[in-house]
Backbone as CSV, one residue per row, in Angstrom:
resi,resn,N_x,N_y,N_z,CA_x,CA_y,CA_z,C_x,C_y,C_z
1,MET,8.749,-6.320,16.618,7.584,-6.508,15.766,7.663,-5.549,14.594
2,HIS,7.327,-6.058,13.403,7.325,-5.230,12.206,5.900,-5.153,11.672
3,LEU,5.334,-3.958,11.662,3.991,-3.712,11.147,4.143,-2.957,9.838
4,THR,3.691,-3.574,8.755,3.960,-3.003,7.444,2.795,-3.233,6.505
5,HIS,2.891,-2.667,5.310,1.853,-2.770,4.283,1.861,-4.197,3.714
6,ASN,1.246,-4.422,2.576,1.117,-5.785,2.063,1.541,-5.932,0.610
7,ASP,2.469,-5.077,0.157,2.920,-5.139,-1.229,4.412,-5.444,-1.279
8,LEU,5.012,-5.330,-2.471,6.430,-5.656,-2.624,7.310,-4.759,-1.767
9,ASP,6.964,-3.505,-1.638,7.741,-2.586,-0.803,7.800,-3.102,0.635
10,ALA,6.658,-3.556,1.142,6.602,-4.091,2.500,7.398,-5.383,2.626
11,VAL,7.293,-6.251,1.630,8.016,-7.529,1.654,9.518,-7.282,1.649
12,GLY,9.970,-6.340,0.805,11.394,-6.009,0.788,11.861,-5.412,2.093
13,ALA,11.044,-4.520,2.667,11.396,-3.924,3.959,11.489,-4.996,5.042
14,ASP,10.600,-5.977,4.973,10.629,-7.048,5.975,11.866,-7.924,5.801
15,ALA,12.262,-8.163,4.550,13.482,-8.940,4.314,14.692,-8.257,4.947
16,ILE,14.777,-6.940,4.809,15.921,-6.220,5.373,15.834,-6.175,6.895
17,HIS,14.630,-6.109,7.448,14.492,-6.220,8.906,15.109,-7.538,9.397
18,ARG,14.892,-8.605,8.671,15.410,-9.901,9.081,16.918,-9.997,8.891
19,MET,17.438,-9.287,7.891,18.902,-9.202,7.766,19.495,-8.513,8.998
20,ALA,18.783,-7.500,9.478,19.322,-6.693,10.580,19.063,-7.306,11.956
21,TYR,17.874,-7.886,12.147,17.457,-8.301,13.484,17.333,-9.815,13.677
22,GLY,17.400,-10.591,12.593,17.165,-12.021,12.718,15.677,-12.298,12.748
23,GLU,15.201,-12.969,13.801,13.781,-13.295,13.901,12.957,-12.029,14.151
24,VAL,11.904,-11.882,13.362,11.007,-10.729,13.479,9.569,-11.237,13.396
25,PHE,8.700,-10.723,14.278,7.277,-11.024,14.154,6.674,-9.955,13.250
26,THR,6.171,-10.394,12.086,5.719,-9.458,11.061,4.219,-9.538,10.875
27,VAL,3.596,-8.385,10.730,2.180,-8.306,10.377,2.067,-7.468,9.111
28,PHE,1.636,-8.106,8.016,1.323,-7.385,6.780,-0.135,-6.946,6.857
29,CYS,-0.410,-5.685,6.538,-1.795,-5.227,6.636,-2.102,-4.195,5.555
30,SER,-3.381,-4.052,5.277,-3.827,-3.025,4.342,-3.818,-1.665,5.032
31,VAL,-3.911,-0.620,4.223,-4.010,0.736,4.781,-5.244,0.848,5.667
32,GLY,-6.358,0.270,5.221,-7.587,0.357,5.985,-7.530,-0.341,7.331
33,ASN,-6.765,-1.443,7.417,-6.670,-2.203,8.667,-5.578,-1.686,9.598
34,PHE,-4.755,-0.767,9.118,-3.628,-0.296,9.920,-4.043,0.261,11.281
35,PRO,-5.019,1.179,11.364,-5.376,1.701,12.696,-5.847,0.606,13.648
36,PHE,-6.626,-0.350,13.146,-7.126,-1.431,13.994,-5.974,-2.276,14.532
37,ILE,-5.054,-2.662,13.663,-3.948,-3.522,14.095,-3.004,-2.766,15.023
38,LEU,-2.749,-1.492,14.719,-1.911,-0.707,15.614,-2.574,-0.579,16.984
39,GLY,-3.899,-0.393,17.006,-4.602,-0.290,18.271,-4.502,-1.566,19.084
40,LYS,-4.649,-2.714,18.440,-4.522,-3.994,19.133,-3.102,-4.183,19.664
41,THR,-2.106,-3.835,18.858,-0.718,-3.946,19.291,-0.428,-3.017,20.461
42,ALA,-0.973,-1.805,20.382,-0.733,-0.813,21.434,-1.253,-1.272,22.787
43,SER,-2.238,-2.153,22.792,-2.821,-2.636,24.042,-1.989,-3.738,24.688
44,LEU,-1.011,-4.268,23.957,-0.167,-5.342,24.490,1.037,-4.746,25.233
45,PRO,1.555,-5.442,26.229,2.759,-4.942,26.915,3.976,-4.984,26.001
46,GLY,4.609,-3.833,25.798,5.764,-3.776,24.913,7.053,-4.264,25.542
47,LYS,7.204,-4.066,26.844,8.383,-4.521,27.591,9.688,-4.018,26.982
48,GLY,9.645,-2.818,26.389,10.844,-2.233,25.826,11.195,-2.719,24.444
49,ASP,10.352,-3.600,23.860,10.628,-4.113,22.523,10.335,-3.043,21.469
50,LEU,10.878,-3.271,20.273,10.732,-2.310,19.181,9.524,-2.653,18.324
51,LEU,8.669,-1.666,18.099,7.608,-1.747,17.105,8.057,-0.912,15.913
52,SER,8.387,-1.593,14.834,8.841,-0.911,13.626,7.681,-0.834,12.645
53,ILE,7.303,0.374,12.263,6.216,0.603,11.306,6.828,1.088,10.002
54,THR,6.478,0.422,8.890,7.024,0.845,7.600,5.940,0.842,6.528
55,ASP,6.111,1.719,5.555,5.264,1.776,4.365,3.793,1.990,4.703
56,LEU,3.522,2.636,5.828,2.162,2.975,6.226,2.172,4.436,6.664
57,GLY,1.273,5.229,6.097,1.285,6.660,6.360,0.386,7.077,7.499
58,TYR,0.445,8.357,7.789,-0.380,8.957,8.843,-1.859,8.794,8.504
59,GLN,-2.668,8.527,9.540,-4.120,8.535,9.415,-4.707,9.341,10.569
60,ASN,-5.825,9.976,10.301,-6.456,10.815,11.318,-6.727,10.027,12.589
61,GLY,-6.357,10.593,13.719,-6.628,9.981,15.007,-5.648,8.918,15.446
62,ILE,-4.570,8.734,14.680,-3.618,7.672,15.006,-2.812,8.002,16.262
63,GLU,-2.793,9.275,16.667,-1.999,9.679,17.830,-2.396,8.914,19.097
64,GLU,-3.693,8.695,19.276,-4.158,8.013,20.489,-3.566,6.614,20.592
65,LYS,-3.465,5.920,19.473,-2.918,4.557,19.465,-1.413,4.580,19.687
66,VAL,-0.744,5.566,19.125,0.698,5.704,19.355,0.967,6.000,20.826
67,ASP,0.187,6.892,21.405,0.360,7.216,22.830,0.148,5.985,23.710
68,ARG,-0.852,5.182,23.381,-1.125,3.990,24.177,0.014,2.979,24.051
69,ALA,0.564,2.849,22.845,1.689,1.928,22.654,2.898,2.368,23.477
70,LYS,3.180,3.651,23.472,4.315,4.149,24.255,4.071,3.936,25.753
71,LYS,2.843,4.206,26.195,2.510,4.019,27.613,2.690,2.567,28.035
72,ASN,2.429,1.634,27.108,2.544,0.208,27.411,3.944,-0.343,27.153
73,GLY,4.899,0.544,26.909,6.286,0.112,26.898,6.900,-0.208,25.555
74,TRP,6.241,0.135,24.452,6.829,-0.094,23.134,7.758,1.055,22.758
75,ARG,8.892,0.724,22.170,9.691,1.707,21.427,9.179,1.697,19.989
76,ILE,9.065,2.864,19.378,8.443,2.942,18.055,9.384,3.639,17.068
77,ALA,9.660,2.938,15.966,10.383,3.524,14.830,9.444,3.468,13.625
78,TRP,9.221,4.607,12.995,8.254,4.695,11.891,8.989,5.233,10.664
79,ARG,9.003,4.428,9.590,9.655,4.813,8.335,8.639,4.727,7.208
80,ASP,8.499,5.819,6.481,7.443,5.867,5.467,7.874,6.755,4.308
81,HIS,7.228,6.553,3.159,7.545,7.398,2.003,6.292,8.015,1.383
82,HIS,5.190,7.960,2.097,3.989,8.645,1.633,4.055,10.125,2.032
83,ARG,3.132,10.897,1.521,3.154,12.338,1.794,2.477,12.646,3.122
84,TRP,3.196,13.335,3.988,2.679,13.798,5.275,2.632,15.319,5.264
85,GLN,1.677,15.870,5.965,1.662,17.304,6.188,2.567,17.634,7.371
86,GLN,3.059,18.876,7.424,4.029,19.236,8.450,3.468,19.063,9.858
87,GLU,2.190,19.410,10.048,1.620,19.256,11.392,1.510,17.787,11.794
88,GLU,1.345,16.903,10.812,1.311,15.469,11.101,2.703,14.974,11.493
89,LEU,3.714,15.439,10.788,5.089,15.100,11.150,5.408,15.564,12.565
90,ASP,4.948,16.762,12.901,5.221,17.309,14.232,4.510,16.491,15.313
91,ARG,3.249,16.149,15.069,2.475,15.440,16.096,3.023,14.042,16.351
92,ILE,3.378,13.329,15.283,3.889,11.964,15.456,5.357,11.981,15.862
93,GLY,6.122,12.922,15.319,7.548,12.972,15.596,7.872,13.100,17.067
94,ARG,7.082,13.846,17.806,7.360,14.022,19.239,6.847,12.861,20.079
95,ARG,6.140,11.923,19.436,5.581,10.794,20.179,6.381,9.507,20.010
96,VAL,7.174,9.411,18.954,7.871,8.155,18.657,9.372,8.332,18.850
97,ASP,10.066,7.206,18.854,11.514,7.246,19.040,12.248,7.630,17.760
98,LEU,11.656,7.289,16.622,12.253,7.623,15.328,11.142,7.792,14.309
99,LEU,11.193,8.860,13.543,10.270,9.071,12.431,11.080,9.529,11.234
100,VAL,11.037,8.746,10.165,11.709,9.104,8.917,10.675,9.052,7.805
101,VAL,10.440,10.174,7.146,9.540,10.242,6.008,10.312,10.842,4.839
102,ASP,10.412,10.067,3.764,11.173,10.495,2.591,10.412,10.059,1.351
103,THR,9.815,11.005,0.640,8.995,10.677,-0.532,9.823,10.397,-1.779
104,GLN,11.137,10.575,-1.701,11.991,10.381,-2.868,12.469,8.946,-3.032
105,VAL,12.153,8.085,-2.088,12.626,6.710,-2.119,11.504,5.827,-1.580
106,CYS,11.513,4.543,-1.927,10.498,3.637,-1.382,10.800,3.352,0.089
107,ALA,9.821,2.792,0.793,10.017,2.488,2.210,11.155,1.492,2.403
108,CYS,11.250,0.511,1.511,12.343,-0.455,1.588,13.699,0.247,1.472
109,GLY,13.760,1.278,0.628,14.994,2.040,0.498,15.366,2.758,1.782
110,ILE,14.368,3.299,2.477,14.630,3.955,3.761,15.153,2.934,4.774
111,VAL,14.514,1.774,4.823,14.920,0.728,5.762,16.336,0.263,5.464
112,SER,16.635,0.071,4.187,17.987,-0.350,3.800,19.019,0.687,4.215
113,ARG,18.718,1.932,3.970,19.629,3.031,4.308,19.864,3.125,5.809
114,ASP,18.812,2.868,6.602,18.918,3.000,8.059,19.516,1.769,8.731
115,LEU,19.081,0.578,8.307,19.430,-0.643,9.036,20.629,-1.388,8.463
116,ARG,20.838,-1.311,7.145,21.945,-2.048,6.513,22.629,-1.166,5.472
117,PRO,23.173,-0.034,5.895,23.687,0.947,4.924,24.866,0.449,4.094
118,ASP,25.648,-0.499,4.608,26.835,-0.965,3.890,26.669,-2.379,3.354
119,ASP,25.464,-2.876,3.307,25.200,-4.242,2.867,24.786,-4.225,1.392
120,PRO,25.602,-4.790,0.484,25.257,-4.749,-0.940,23.997,-5.538,-1.275
121,VAL,23.717,-6.608,-0.521,22.499,-7.382,-0.770,21.268,-6.550,-0.432
122,ALA,21.281,-5.904,0.726,20.172,-5.030,1.103,20.011,-3.899,0.094
123,GLY,21.116,-3.365,-0.380,21.060,-2.300,-1.372,20.436,-2.757,-2.672
124,GLU,20.737,-3.997,-3.087,20.145,-4.509,-4.325,18.657,-4.777,-4.138
125,VAL,18.270,-5.316,-2.982,16.847,-5.519,-2.694,16.108,-4.188,-2.781
126,ALA,16.649,-3.162,-2.151,16.009,-1.852,-2.172,15.921,-1.299,-3.593
127,SER,16.967,-1.516,-4.392,16.968,-1.021,-5.765,15.873,-1.684,-6.594
128,VAL,15.732,-3.003,-6.456,14.707,-3.727,-7.205,13.318,-3.293,-6.759
129,VAL,13.114,-3.197,-5.455,11.800,-2.815,-4.932,11.427,-1.403,-5.355
130,CYS,12.353,-0.475,-5.227,12.065,0.912,-5.600,11.780,1.047,-7.093
131,ASP,12.379,0.183,-7.905,12.126,0.228,-9.342,10.633,0.075,-9.625
132,TYR,9.986,-0.835,-8.887,8.548,-1.031,-9.083,7.745,0.022,-8.336
133,ASP,8.099,0.269,-7.085,7.261,1.110,-6.239,7.275,2.571,-6.673
134,LEU,8.359,3.002,-7.287,8.462,4.385,-7.756,8.225,4.491,-9.260
135,TRP,7.709,3.414,-9.861,7.313,3.393,-11.275,8.460,3.706,-12.237
136,ARG,9.660,3.243,-11.884,10.789,3.445,-12.791,10.756,2.452,-13.943
137,ASN,10.382,1.219,-13.667,10.178,0.172,-14.669,11.404,-0.089,-15.526
138,GLN,12.553,-0.181,-14.861,13.796,-0.466,-15.570,14.346,-1.853,-15.259
139,ASP,13.903,-2.467,-14.192,14.407,-3.779,-13.776,13.270,-4.793,-13.901
140,PRO,13.353,-5.731,-14.856,12.243,-6.675,-15.072,11.954,-7.565,-13.864
141,ARG,12.925,-7.747,-12.982,12.684,-8.559,-11.794,11.623,-7.939,-10.895
142,ALA,11.548,-6.619,-10.913,10.654,-5.908,-9.993,9.192,-6.227,-10.278
143,ALA,8.782,-6.132,-11.542,7.386,-6.378,-11.884,7.006,-7.831,-11.610
144,ILE,7.915,-8.754,-11.860,7.632,-10.168,-11.591,7.396,-10.391,-10.103
145,LEU,8.285,-9.872,-9.279,8.154,-10.058,-7.832,6.893,-9.376,-7.296
146,ALA,6.578,-8.191,-7.830,5.386,-7.475,-7.367,4.126,-8.276,-7.659
147,ARG,4.083,-8.910,-8.810,2.901,-9.709,-9.136,2.819,-10.945,-8.249
148,VAL,3.945,-11.567,-7.982,3.938,-12.782,-7.173,3.467,-12.483,-5.746
149,VAL,3.923,-11.370,-5.158,3.524,-11.061,-3.777,2.133,-10.460,-3.702
150,SER,1.502,-10.213,-4.841,0.109,-9.756,-4.800,-0.798,-10.822,-4.200
151,ARG,-0.312,-12.058,-4.144,-1.033,-13.131,-3.471,-0.427,-13.335,-2.091
152,GLU,-1.265,-13.203,-1.089,-0.815,-13.226,0.296,0.022,-14.456,0.628
153,GLU,-0.355,-15.593,0.080,0.326,-16.838,0.425,1.754,-16.909,-0.106
154,ASN,2.132,-15.976,-1.001,3.479,-15.984,-1.572,4.450,-15.047,-0.856
155,ARG,3.942,-14.192,0.050,4.785,-13.127,0.610,5.956,-13.670,1.409
156,ASP,5.698,-14.650,2.261,6.774,-15.158,3.108,7.886,-15.791,2.274
157,HIS,7.511,-16.519,1.234,8.523,-17.162,0.391,9.399,-16.121,-0.295
158,VAL,8.771,-15.109,-0.893,9.549,-14.066,-1.577,10.403,-13.314,-0.572
159,ARG,9.834,-13.003,0.599,10.586,-12.309,1.649,11.837,-13.087,2.039
160,ASP,11.690,-14.400,2.241,12.829,-15.226,2.645,13.871,-15.304,1.543
161,CYS,13.418,-15.315,0.286,14.373,-15.288,-0.835,15.146,-13.974,-0.847
162,LEU,14.432,-12.864,-0.739,15.093,-11.558,-0.779,16.079,-11.406,0.367
163,ALA,15.770,-11.952,1.525,16.682,-11.858,2.666,18.000,-12.566,2.391
164,LYS,17.981,-13.504,1.431,19.200,-14.224,1.039,19.814,-13.658,-0.242
165,GLY,19.205,-12.607,-0.785,19.689,-12.045,-2.033,19.272,-12.833,-3.249
166,VAL,18.213,-13.635,-3.134,17.700,-14.443,-4.247,16.470,-13.751,-4.819
167,PHE,16.461,-13.509,-6.129,15.394,-12.748,-6.752,14.485,-13.597,-7.638
168,SER,14.855,-14.838,-7.840,14.004,-15.733,-8.615,14.355,-17.172,-8.287
169,ASP,13.351,-18.023,-8.373,13.541,-19.465,-8.224,12.373,-20.138,-8.938
170,PRO,12.348,-21.465,-9.053,11.257,-22.129,-9.785,9.869,-21.794,-9.245
171,PHE,9.737,-21.649,-7.918,8.433,-21.313,-7.345,7.977,-19.935,-7.806
172,ILE,8.849,-18.949,-7.742,8.498,-17.588,-8.164,8.135,-17.565,-9.639
173,GLU,8.904,-18.266,-10.472,8.637,-18.285,-11.916,7.281,-18.919,-12.221
174,GLU,6.962,-20.036,-11.533,5.690,-20.705,-11.778,4.517,-19.858,-11.302
175,GLN,4.656,-19.229,-10.120,3.594,-18.370,-9.615,3.351,-17.187,-10.548
176,TYR,4.408,-16.650,-11.113,4.261,-15.529,-12.043,3.458,-15.943,-13.266
177,ARG,3.731,-17.122,-13.807,2.999,-17.584,-14.988,1.512,-17.755,-14.674
178,ILE,1.217,-18.336,-13.517,-0.178,-18.538,-13.127,-0.878,-17.203,-12.931
179,ILE,-0.226,-16.298,-12.202,-0.832,-14.998,-11.888,-1.029,-14.165,-13.150
180,GLN,-0.082,-14.219,-14.066,-0.194,-13.449,-15.300,-1.462,-13.835,-16.061
181,HIS,-1.741,-15.122,-16.131,-2.946,-15.593,-16.817,-4.203,-15.109,-16.102
182,ASP,-4.227,-15.288,-14.783,-5.391,-14.860,-14.001,-5.583,-13.349,-14.059
183,MET,-4.481,-12.612,-14.053,-4.548,-11.157,-14.070,-5.208,-10.649,-15.349
184,GLU,-4.855,-11.232,-16.476,-5.440,-10.798,-17.743,-6.948,-11.012,-17.754
185,GLU,-7.407,-12.116,-17.162,-8.849,-12.358,-17.080,-9.523,-11.353,-16.156
186,ASP,-8.900,-11.052,-15.019,-9.485,-10.100,-14.072,-9.548,-8.692,-14.654
187,ILE,-8.509,-8.286,-15.357,-8.505,-6.960,-15.979,-9.628,-6.839,-16.995
188,GLU,-9.829,-7.887,-17.768,-10.888,-7.861,-18.780,-12.263,-7.736,-18.119
189,LYS,-12.473,-8.418,-16.996,-13.752,-8.305,-16.282,-13.972,-6.879,-15.783
190,SER,-12.915,-6.261,-15.239,-13.040,-4.877,-14.766,-13.341,-3.928,-15.912
191,LEU,-12.676,-4.123,-17.032,-12.884,-3.249,-18.186,-14.327,-3.314,-18.682
192,ARG,-14.887,-4.510,-18.711,-16.259,-4.662,-19.216,-17.261,-3.931,-18.337
193,LYS,-16.952,-3.758,-17.042,-17.906,-3.173,-16.103,-17.538,-1.754,-15.677
194,THR,-16.615,-1.129,-16.390,-16.178,0.233,-16.050,-17.227,1.259,-16.458
195,ARG,-17.454,2.216,-15.575,-18.330,3.345,-15.872,-17.508,4.629,-15.782
196,ILE,-17.855,5.605,-16.600,-17.120,6.867,-16.667,-17.941,7.981,-16.015
197,TYR,-17.277,8.762,-15.145,-17.897,9.874,-14.438,-17.044,11.133,-14.656
198,GLY,-17.609,12.270,-14.227,-16.828,13.497,-14.141,-16.947,14.410,-15.332
199,ASN,-16.654,15.689,-15.064,-16.610,16.721,-16.098,-15.203,17.299,-16.214
200,ARG,-14.647,17.746,-15.086,-13.284,18.281,-15.096,-12.267,17.171,-15.341
201,HIS,-12.564,15.996,-14.812,-11.693,14.838,-14.991,-12.493,13.706,-15.618
202,ARG,-11.802,12.832,-16.311,-12.420,11.624,-16.854,-12.119,10.507,-15.856
203,ILE,-13.136,10.167,-15.049,-12.963,9.278,-13.904,-13.581,7.921,-14.227
204,ALA,-12.779,6.884,-14.179,-13.263,5.520,-14.387,-13.552,4.886,-13.037
205,VAL,-14.717,4.280,-12.915,-15.088,3.533,-11.709,-15.370,2.098,-12.134
206,ALA,-14.697,1.146,-11.474,-14.836,-0.248,-11.881,-14.749,-1.167,-10.676
207,PRO,-15.423,-2.310,-10.711,-15.202,-3.316,-9.674,-13.791,-3.869,-9.791
208,GLN,-13.189,-4.142,-8.636,-11.802,-4.610,-8.604,-11.775,-6.097,-8.273
209,PHE,-11.100,-6.863,-9.120,-10.978,-8.301,-8.899,-9.553,-8.689,-8.497
210,GLY,-8.646,-7.742,-8.532,-7.252,-7.997,-8.199,-6.351,-7.134,-9.066
211,TYR,-5.075,-7.008,-8.648,-4.056,-6.329,-9.451,-4.441,-4.877,-9.763
212,PRO,-4.584,-4.037,-8.756,-5.083,-2.677,-8.977,-4.208,-1.828,-9.887
213,SER,-2.889,-1.909,-9.728,-2.023,-1.068,-10.554,-2.150,-1.440,-12.026
214,GLU,-2.107,-2.736,-12.313,-2.187,-3.197,-13.697,-3.578,-2.941,-14.287
215,THR,-4.616,-3.112,-13.464,-5.974,-2.857,-13.943,-6.163,-1.385,-14.265
216,ALA,-5.690,-0.522,-13.370,-5.812,0.918,-13.612,-5.068,1.327,-14.878
217,ALA,-3.883,0.761,-15.078,-3.096,1.091,-16.280,-3.831,0.663,-17.542
218,ALA,-4.456,-0.515,-17.502,-5.184,-1.002,-18.675,-6.406,-0.138,-18.966
219,ILE,-7.127,0.257,-17.910,-8.289,1.126,-18.098,-7.867,2.470,-18.672
220,ARG,-6.786,3.027,-18.118,-6.313,4.337,-18.598,-5.926,4.268,-20.072
221,LYS,-5.229,3.222,-20.447,-4.791,3.073,-21.831,-5.971,2.849,-22.763
222,THR,-6.944,2.056,-22.333,-8.062,1.692,-23.199,-9.102,2.784,-23.291
223,LEU,-9.389,3.452,-22.170,-10.506,4.398,-22.107,-10.059,5.853,-21.986
224,ASN,-8.741,6.086,-21.997,-8.208,7.451,-21.973,-8.688,8.226,-20.751
225,THR,-8.649,7.580,-19.597,-9.046,8.232,-18.347,-7.829,8.857,-17.671
226,ASP,-8.087,9.747,-16.718,-6.973,10.299,-15.943,-7.084,9.982,-14.457
227,ILE,-8.214,9.390,-14.038,-8.380,8.915,-12.662,-9.137,7.592,-12.707
228,GLU,-8.624,6.614,-11.974,-9.247,5.294,-11.945,-9.558,4.915,-10.497
229,LEU,-10.815,4.616,-10.210,-11.272,4.196,-8.890,-11.711,2.744,-8.985
230,LEU,-10.995,1.872,-8.298,-11.234,0.430,-8.361,-11.722,-0.035,-6.996
231,ILE,-12.881,-0.702,-6.963,-13.572,-0.965,-5.705,-13.862,-2.453,-5.544
232,TYR,-13.509,-2.972,-4.359,-13.887,-4.330,-3.985,-15.293,-4.306,-3.388
233,PRO,-16.026,-5.427,-3.439,-17.379,-5.462,-2.860,-17.419,-5.085,-1.384
234,SER,-16.322,-5.296,-0.666,-16.269,-4.944,0.758,-16.300,-3.441,0.990
235,GLY,-15.996,-2.663,-0.051,-15.885,-1.216,0.081,-14.454,-0.720,0.028
236,ARG,-13.496,-1.640,0.151,-12.094,-1.242,0.028,-11.831,-0.794,-1.404
237,PHE,-11.017,0.262,-1.567,-10.776,0.781,-2.914,-9.313,1.150,-3.115
238,SER,-8.949,1.213,-4.393,-7.671,1.774,-4.818,-7.973,2.903,-5.796
239,ILE,-7.194,3.966,-5.709,-7.364,5.081,-6.636,-6.024,5.404,-7.267
240,ARG,-6.038,5.609,-8.569,-4.868,6.030,-9.340,-5.234,7.312,-10.066
241,SER,-4.313,8.267,-10.132,-4.651,9.542,-10.751,-3.445,10.151,-11.449
242,VAL,-3.697,10.775,-12.600,-2.659,11.580,-13.256,-2.408,12.849,-12.460
243,PRO,-3.442,13.628,-12.105,-3.193,14.771,-11.204,-2.775,14.250,-9.828
244,PRO,-1.916,14.967,-9.127,-1.366,14.476,-7.847,-2.332,14.646,-6.676
245,ILE,-3.459,13.921,-6.719,-4.496,14.118,-5.715,-4.951,12.821,-5.039
246,SER,-4.400,11.674,-5.431,-4.899,10.406,-4.892,-4.860,10.374,-3.369
247,HIS,-3.745,10.826,-2.799,-3.610,10.774,-1.334,-4.610,11.690,-0.643
248,LEU,-4.922,12.841,-1.269,-5.875,13.775,-0.684,-7.282,13.179,-0.674
249,VAL,-7.633,12.519,-1.769,-8.955,11.902,-1.863,-9.064,10.740,-0.879
250,ALA,-8.043,9.877,-0.845,-8.097,8.689,0.010,-8.210,9.060,1.485
251,ARG,-7.571,10.143,1.889,-7.610,10.534,3.305,-9.015,10.863,3.774
252,GLU,-9.855,11.289,2.857,-11.232,11.597,3.220,-12.081,10.338,3.369
253,PHE,-11.502,9.204,3.002,-12.229,7.943,3.080,-11.375,6.888,3.783
254,ARG,-10.851,7.263,4.965,-10.143,6.326,5.852,-8.946,5.660,5.178
255,GLY,-8.174,6.422,4.436,-7.021,5.837,3.769,-5.908,6.833,3.562
256,GLY,-5.022,6.515,2.653,-3.888,7.369,2.344,-3.022,6.706,1.292
257,GLY,-1.878,7.326,1.018,-0.977,6.762,0.023,-0.161,7.826,-0.668
258,HIS,0.140,7.580,-1.935,0.939,8.489,-2.743,0.055,9.516,-3.444
259,ALA,0.703,10.503,-4.035,-0.042,11.518,-4.772,-0.741,10.940,-5.997
260,HIS,-0.160,9.900,-6.576,-0.740,9.310,-7.790,-1.325,7.919,-7.576
261,ALA,-1.206,7.370,-6.381,-1.738,6.030,-6.096,-2.002,5.912,-4.605
262,ALA,-3.230,5.598,-4.253,-3.591,5.513,-2.838,-4.722,4.513,-2.667
263,GLY,-5.129,4.335,-1.427,-6.208,3.398,-1.139,-6.922,3.768,0.137
264,GLY,-8.091,3.199,0.306,-8.876,3.457,1.499,-10.081,2.545,1.533
265,SER,-11.117,2.961,2.227,-12.277,2.088,2.379,-13.544,2.909,2.541
266,PHE,-14.564,2.565,1.750,-15.888,3.115,1.966,-16.557,2.347,3.107
267,ASN,-17.404,3.036,3.839,-18.160,2.389,4.908,-19.440,1.797,4.306
268,PHE,-19.272,0.697,3.553,-20.392,0.078,2.866,-21.299,-0.666,3.849
269,SER,-22.589,-0.385,3.792,-23.576,-1.219,4.469,-23.869,-2.429,3.576
270,LEU,-24.641,-3.364,4.072,-25.024,-4.510,3.252,-25.768,-4.051,2.007
271,TRP,-26.613,-3.046,2.163,-27.347,-2.521,1.007,-26.384,-1.882,-0.002
272,ASP,-25.430,-1.126,0.494,-24.440,-0.512,-0.405,-23.706,-1.576,-1.205
273,ARG,-23.351,-2.668,-0.549,-22.642,-3.746,-1.240,-23.497,-4.355,-2.336
274,LEU,-24.771,-4.568,-2.035,-25.665,-5.145,-3.030,-25.835,-4.207,-4.226
275,VAL,-26.031,-2.914,-3.949,-26.191,-1.935,-5.034,-24.936,-1.891,-5.895
276,PHE,-23.770,-1.917,-5.231,-22.529,-1.869,-6.000,-22.365,-3.124,-6.849
277,LEU,-22.661,-4.289,-6.291,-22.519,-5.536,-7.042,-23.442,-5.570,-8.256
278,LEU,-24.652,-5.014,-8.101,-25.634,-5.072,-9.181,-25.477,-3.932,-10.184
279,LEU,-25.213,-2.719,-9.673,-25.240,-1.527,-10.520,-23.876,-0.852,-10.677
280,HIS,-22.892,-1.288,-9.884,-21.557,-0.671,-9.898,-21.642,0.823,-9.627
281,ASN,-22.497,1.156,-8.657,-22.695,2.546,-8.263,-22.992,2.564,-6.764
282,SER,-22.862,3.717,-6.137,-23.209,3.857,-4.724,-23.162,5.324,-4.354
283,ARG,-23.768,5.638,-3.214,-23.724,7.008,-2.697,-22.287,7.455,-2.461
284,GLN,-21.449,6.560,-1.928,-20.062,6.909,-1.630,-19.270,7.228,-2.891
285,ILE,-19.556,6.496,-3.957,-18.884,6.777,-5.232,-19.231,8.172,-5.709
286,ARG,-20.506,8.520,-5.642,-20.922,9.857,-6.078,-20.276,10.937,-5.213
287,GLU,-20.150,10.677,-3.910,-19.485,11.636,-3.023,-18.019,11.792,-3.395
288,MET,-17.357,10.674,-3.716,-15.943,10.774,-4.089,-15.767,11.509,-5.406
289,VAL,-16.626,11.232,-6.367,-16.538,11.934,-7.651,-16.700,13.436,-7.436
290,ALA,-17.652,13.826,-6.595,-17.852,15.261,-6.313,-16.617,15.849,-5.644
291,LEU,-16.007,15.105,-4.734,-14.786,15.587,-4.073,-13.664,15.764,-5.088
292,ILE,-13.468,14.779,-5.945,-12.412,14.869,-6.956,-12.617,16.086,-7.841
293,GLU,-13.846,16.303,-8.260,-14.142,17.424,-9.149,-13.925,18.781,-8.458
294,SER,-13.982,18.792,-7.116,-13.860,20.055,-6.378,-12.410,20.436,-6.065
295,ILE,-11.489,19.479,-6.162,-10.081,19.738,-5.802,-9.414,20.544,-6.907
296,GLU,-8.857,21.672,-6.532,-8.182,22.530,-7.517,-6.762,22.048,-7.777
């Protein structure tokens, strides 16, 4: 079983899993849903099978679910490129069969290095994926594929293409054209409803309609912000920051990620959702802004 994130890095990692193992049962999940899905998996009999976790970082209290999975017979290999603290590495490292954390490469790159080190196709997949995930922006194929897999229904198709070393086909090209048009409309909606907070930092808070990385980039360019908080009505959020604090902020709100890009979830009540939809404000937003302003 492969439990992974839901972006291009995860799709590439899953493609390489299939190069290495053949048939794989894959679950793509958000950072916020990771503990729940891991807990459900941990309750199933593992029977010595491998649970491979990729592109998902440590979250508070995850040890209990890892312990339960091991007790129920799962072997666990965890490969990630988010930032972990040393005590987190120690706690998880002694519980799993393999733990590899490398912030210098994308998760797909770690998987390629471990599972298919001499495979040129796997190496090219990892190179394309890392180009987008590490913000190198040198390979135009990377941005196209990342946009296409932003829609859940496209992930399996792109994954199957990458497993064959195919980086474009008529379906991918058509989906990119459709998504590009929709993305521009969604970014414009977010921009119109952006509010600015903060004193030490210029913090943009906006409703999120899709494409968090591209939306944050557009807000930063247009409004000269250094931190962008993009929120779905459900309470799920993405945060982008010039200072290397995104992962620290997200961890306080049931999430995690990179130093400059992370995600998590506010515990929105029905009232919180209504207030956010109407006013684009909430108690949780004010708490996060105060936290951001307090981080040295």
